[in-house]
C-alpha positions, 0 to 999 in steps of 0.5 A: 499498499503507497502513503496515503496524503491530500492537498492543505491547499490548491495545486497543479498536478504536472506532467513533470517535476518542474515548475512549467511543466505542462498540469495533467489537473487542478486540484483543489483542498481536500483530493485524496491521494498517494504517494509514489515516490518523492524526488526532491521538492516534488513528490510523484502522486495517483489520484482519482482525475474526475473526467475520466474516473481512472488513477492517473499520476503526476507531480505535485510541489511536496510544501503542497501534501500533506501527508494523513496521519502526520501532524499538521504545523 
């Protein structure tokens, strides 16, 4: 099982771990995620695409992600 998380603020889910990469989805606060990998200040996440209702992957800037089970600073 992958670690669970959610967006703690609105954030772009991107194709690659960089700020200029194409946006796959605009996630809103509370969007549920599973974290597959961390690379620097980015997290590779699995999320449910609201248009297709399919699981998809993309990169989110790590400060926007709250790991569930961790205290909120």
